[in-house]
Residue, then its C-alpha position, 0 to 999 in steps of 0.5 A: m449486512s455481511a461484509p463482501l468477503a464474508g466467508l472467505r478463508v485467507v492464510e498470510l505466510a508473509r511479513i513485513l508490509a507488501g504481503p501484509w497489505v494485502g492480507q489487512t485489504l482482504a481482512d477489512l473487505g470481511a475475510t478471515v485472515v490468519k496470520v503465521e508468525r515465528p514464535g517468539a519474535g514474530d514479524d519483524t515489523r513488530h519491532w521497527g519502532p519507534p514509535f511504539v503502539k502502548a495499551p493502557d496498562g503500559t505495555d507494548l503492543g508492537a510498533a506502529y508500522f506493524h499496526a499500520c498493515n495488520r488490523g483484523k487478522r488472527s495471529v498464529a504462532v508456529d515454527f515450520e522449520k519443524p516437521e511438525g510445525a510445517a504439518l500444522v501450516a499444511k493442515l491450516i492451508a487444507s482449509a484456506d481459499v487463499v495463500i499470500e506469501n513473500f518468500k524468496v522463490g523456492g524458499l518454503k520448498k524444503y518445508g514442503l509448504d510451496h505453491e506447487t505441493q499445495m496447490a497440487a493437494n488442494p486444486r481450489l487453492v488461489w496462492c499469492s506468491i509476492t517477490g521482488f522479480g516474479q516467479d522466472g527470469p534472470y532476476a528470480a533469486r534475488a530478493g526484492y526491497d522496496f527502496m531498491i525497487q524504487g531505484l531499479g525501476g525508475y521511480m528514483d530517477l523521476t523524483g526530486q529535483a532536477d539538480g539534486e540526488p535521485t529521491k525515494v517516494g515517501v513512503a513505500v510505493a512499490d510494496l504498496f502497490t504491489g500489495l494493491h495489484a495482488v488484491i485485484g489479482i486474487q480478487a480475479a482468480l476467485a472470480a475464474r475459479e467459480t468458472t473453471g472450479r480451479g485456483q491459481l498461482v497470483d504471481m507478483s514481482l515488485l519490479d513488474t508493478m513498478v514498471g506497471m505503474l511508470a504511466n505516463q511517463g512510461l509512454n512519454f518515452l515508448v513514444s520519444g525514445r527519450s528518457p524522462k528526467r526529474m523536474g522536482n514539482a513540475h508536471p511533464n506534460i502540463v504547465p502549469y501544474q507545480v509548486f507556487p511560492t507565496r508570502d506565506g508558503h506555497i501551494v500546488i496550482a494543477t491547471g487541467n485545460d485551457r479554461q483553468w489556465r485563463d482563470t488563473c491568470a485572470i486571479l494573478g492579473l496576467e490577462e494578457l498572457a491568457f491569450d498570447p498565442r504561445f501559451v493559449h494551449n498547453a503544448g505551447r505552455v509545455a514549450a515555453r516553461g521556462e519563460l512561463v513558470p517565472m512570470l507566474e511565481a513572481r505574481t503567485r509571491t504577491f499572494d497569502r497563500d489561504d486569499l489565493l487558495s481561496k480564489l482559485e477555488d472559487a474560480k473552480v481550478p484545481a489549487g490546495p496547500i501542502n499539509s504535513v501528515g499532522q495537518v492531514f488529520e486535521d484537514p475536515q474532508v479527512i475527518a469528515r470522511g472518517m480516515r483516522l478509525d480508533l480500533p478495541e484492543a483486547s486488553g481494553g483502550t483503543v489503537p488507532a488505524i486508518r480507514n481502507p479508502i474503499v467504501l461500498s455502499d451496500t456492503p460495508l468494510t469491516y473494522a472490529a479488531a487492531s493487529p493481533k498480539l503474537g500468537a493470540d489465536t493460536d488456541a483457537v485456530l489450532g482447536d478449530l484444526g482438531c488439536d485438543a488442549e493436551e496437544v495444544a500444550r505438548l506442542a507449545a513445549a515442544g517450541v513447535i508453537g506459541r501462544g499469546 
């Protein structure tokens, strides 16, 4: 059965993470994604290691970082700073449904590969531009990187211990959230094209995305006028909802309602707290956080971790361990859901990958190939554009293209 986006043609003029994450997600959904890279070096993340993925013969297949966001694509190495290279990319775009790029605003104009020029030539084109700050506004010309956007967008002021320094999230959430929203925007634009016959620009900003994803914390400010602050592992709106110590480690307890609160108290032998008028309802528990949490911690410390988790699970109180990344991939639920993939690699052997979390019952996603070697598909893609073997050889000799 065909994947949901089978037949969709995508050109990716993107590198690092946000743009490639869009391309990988579309490839997982069945689109044909052609990644245009610089000859010689390719996407910067090919070199962002260690660790590096090794082929069975010991050769280097690139950094793990690159493989995290480039599976299922075709790689074409073209130097579009050269006029012949720009012409080749323009020809590739002319046959595409979607273009993904993450150049600074105006950065592609000097090559004639900007969205205004290319969309005028192909009005059905959906063009997704990912930048730090969007196509307009006082910061539009600035470069934007995940780390600085986490700071600028409020996340670092919300993350970390109350008396510690601001802390970034452990993965590049500005890039990843922007990539996922870009996929939604592209699919919406494709749906609109079915009605209007026209493509459109999907203008994605890392800062916009992070502000949009402030969610309850953003609304806490807009309603109260007070900026929320770092609270470590505590929740600004729910108590108890945080990390608790046990005799042999830590666990997360995440009570979401008053029934779960009462059952937690019963397990901890604190029944008197369950019906104390100050703590019966969540609003009271939030107000009394400083008094209540130490009493709970004093009791959780008397339990072994797994024993307390078992009791909470039996009572249907949300709770769980704090796993290392290694423990995540050993978790029976993660194994049962098939979250680890081992993808075929062209020269033999397999490359590890992490499954896309989308599961569709009728049109499943596709995981046919690992990330491509630099320029692995240059000859084939240029052949599809009408370049014969002699022309491809000439372009390679002139340094316009690279071949895998």
